Phi, psi and omega in degrees: 000123182270158178255107184296332182241048180299138181293152178288137177238170179296334182279340183249116180295156180293127177285156180305323181292337181276349187283140177282164179297327178287322176299315178298320179300318178296319179298314179292322178297319178297318178298319179291318178296324176299314178298322179293313183291317185276314185268349183069019180287148179291156178301322181295317180294314181290331176298311179300316180296313185295322180297339178272357181287150179301132177090354182300327182298343179270356181272155173284098187294329179293319179291319176303311180303313181299315181294308183297302186290325177293316179295318180294316181294326184254020184308314182297318180291321179294316177299319180297326178285324184280320188308315180296344182267355183273155176258012179205174180293147179303324180296341180271355179276136180297149180299330177294309181295324177296315177298319178296317179293325174300313181301313179299313180297318180298316180293323175303316186283319191246342184249066185292348176285346179261116180303147183303323180292328177290318177303311181297314181299315179298320180291323176299316180296321176299314181295324177295319183286321189246341187264190180287177186308308182248017181301326181296329179291321179294313178302316179301314181299317181291311183292329176293335175277328182282326183306313180294339178285321186254346178228044188308309183295319181294315180296314180299316179301313181295321181290326176295327178279353183081021180254139176092171182270163172301143185291338184253057177293131180290151176283141176287160177297159179301145184299331183270007179091351180280122181258007180285000000 
């Protein structure tokens, strides 16, 4: 006898049907940001392309718009906030991880309705799905350092309650063995 609504476990990845409209918006925004970062395409061009992709109609288009256009418009500010937290040059960060960190930083700053721990968790899942083998660990380390800067009261409140991770999670070593 099968269980039609079996709970999600750590061993079973989230099915497409289980994804929220905001999760889908983040996925499509990341794909668009990747095209922007790698191909140098304008936000408008990648926006038109992305909206035609299969499944876009299930995404929260307003959140997608905010993420894509907001990240591109604030790219310099987002990079400036992220760069001091990196253990290597920004140019050495993969475009996927950079896009994920842009999304996380943008949501910390502008989407205060999304709890900081949810922002980090969603970004970790994006990095696991689209990034390199241990990219999610790197994203986690950077965003855990950024959260107290942009969501100080929320992070402090959660830590006083014993909820959430320490704000200063160390960065993992570089995937290629380079620790510089």
